[in-house]
C-alpha positions as CSV (number, residue, x, y, z in Angstrom):
1,Q,86.7,116.0,131.7
2,V,89.3,113.3,131.2
3,Q,89.3,112.0,127.7
4,L,91.5,110.1,125.3
5,V,91.0,110.4,121.6
6,E,92.6,108.2,118.9
7,S,93.0,109.2,115.3
8,G,94.7,107.9,112.2
9,G,92.9,104.7,111.5
10,G,91.7,103.6,108.1
11,L,92.0,101.2,105.3
12,V,95.5,100.2,104.0
13,Q,96.8,97.5,101.7
14,P,99.0,94.7,103.1
15,G,102.6,95.9,103.4
16,G,101.4,99.5,103.9
17,S,101.8,101.8,106.9
18,L,99.6,103.9,109.2
19,R,100.3,106.2,112.1
20,L,97.9,106.3,115.0
21,S,97.9,109.1,117.5
22,C,96.5,109.3,121.0
23,A,95.7,112.7,122.5
24,A,94.5,113.5,126.0
25,S,92.2,116.3,127.2
26,G,91.7,117.2,130.8
27,F,95.0,115.9,131.9
28,S,98.6,115.4,130.7
29,L,100.0,112.1,129.5
30,D,103.4,113.0,131.0
31,R,102.9,111.3,134.4
32,F,101.4,108.1,133.1
33,A,102.1,105.0,131.0
34,T,100.2,104.9,127.8
35,G,99.4,101.7,126.0
36,W,97.9,100.7,122.6
37,F,95.6,97.7,122.5
38,R,93.7,96.1,119.7
39,Q,90.6,94.0,119.6
40,V,88.9,91.8,117.0
41,P,85.2,90.8,117.6
42,G,85.1,87.6,119.6
43,K,88.7,87.8,120.7
44,K,90.4,89.0,123.9
45,R,91.9,92.5,123.8
46,E,95.6,92.4,123.0
47,G,98.3,94.7,124.1
48,V,100.3,96.1,121.2
49,G,102.7,98.5,122.8
50,C,103.3,100.7,125.8
51,I,105.4,103.7,126.7
52,D,106.1,104.8,130.2
53,M,106.3,108.6,130.0
54,T,108.2,108.9,133.3
55,D,111.3,107.2,131.8
56,D,110.5,106.8,128.1
57,S,110.8,103.0,128.3
58,T,108.9,101.2,125.6
59,Y,107.4,97.7,125.2
60,H,106.0,95.9,122.2
61,S,104.2,92.6,121.8
62,D,106.0,89.8,119.9
63,S,103.4,89.9,117.2
64,V,104.3,93.5,116.2
65,K,107.9,93.8,117.3
66,G,110.0,95.1,114.4
67,R,106.9,96.4,112.6
68,F,105.2,98.8,115.1
69,T,106.9,101.5,117.1
70,I,105.3,103.4,120.0
71,S,106.6,106.9,120.7
72,R,105.7,110.2,122.2
73,D,105.5,113.5,120.4
74,K,106.4,116.1,123.0
75,A,105.4,119.0,120.9
76,K,102.0,117.7,120.2
77,G,101.5,116.0,123.6
78,T,100.5,112.7,121.9
79,V,101.5,109.1,122.0
80,D,101.8,107.6,118.5
81,L,101.9,104.2,117.1
82,Q,103.8,103.9,113.8
83,M,102.6,100.7,112.1
84,S,104.6,99.4,109.1
85,S,104.5,96.2,107.0
86,L,100.9,95.8,107.9
87,K,99.3,92.4,107.6
88,P,95.6,91.4,107.3
89,E,95.8,90.0,110.8
90,D,96.5,93.4,112.1
91,T,93.0,94.4,111.3
92,A,91.2,95.4,114.5
93,V,89.9,98.3,116.5
94,Y,92.9,100.0,118.1
95,Y,92.5,101.7,121.5
96,C,94.9,103.8,123.6
97,A,94.7,103.8,127.3
98,T,96.6,105.2,130.3
99,R,97.7,103.7,133.6
100,V,100.0,104.5,136.5
101,P,103.7,104.3,135.7
102,L,105.0,100.7,135.4
103,S,107.1,101.2,138.5
104,F,103.9,100.7,140.4
105,G,103.8,97.1,139.2
106,G,101.8,94.9,136.8
107,R,102.4,93.8,133.3
108,W,102.3,96.5,130.6
109,D,99.8,94.5,128.6
110,D,97.4,93.8,131.5
111,D,94.4,95.8,130.3
112,S,92.7,95.6,133.7
113,I,95.3,98.0,135.2
114,Y,94.6,100.7,132.6
115,E,92.2,103.4,133.9
116,Y,91.2,105.6,131.0
117,W,90.4,104.4,127.5
118,G,89.7,106.1,124.2
119,Q,86.8,105.2,122.0
120,G,89.0,103.3,119.5
121,T,89.9,103.7,115.8
122,Q,89.4,101.0,113.1
123,V,92.4,99.7,111.2
124,T,91.6,97.5,108.2
125,V,94.4,95.8,106.2
126,S,93.0,94.5,103.0
127,L,93.5,94.6,99.2
């Protein structure tokens, strides 16, 4: 059974850091692009970052560039999102998802192209 599972969410104070991980079961992430998205109730899902595992190219949204870093952990087989200098506006449910490699076309932050999704993990940035 194909499944993605996110972990690492929680409550953190403004300026703090969190590291999210995305693990796959039933398949390997190595042949796909993996993205991190976030969503706040009532708002459209927003692409945060993406890593294309076929060439290790990475992409980040302007809203998180310089604060968040997407990477792969080859030993663990996960895709991680290191989040630093967190702001209250980063509060959201964070999802990881996979799609075909970016060489097949489409924007990295187009969530309609992603095929498999995790259940999400809550990140809350608050005092």
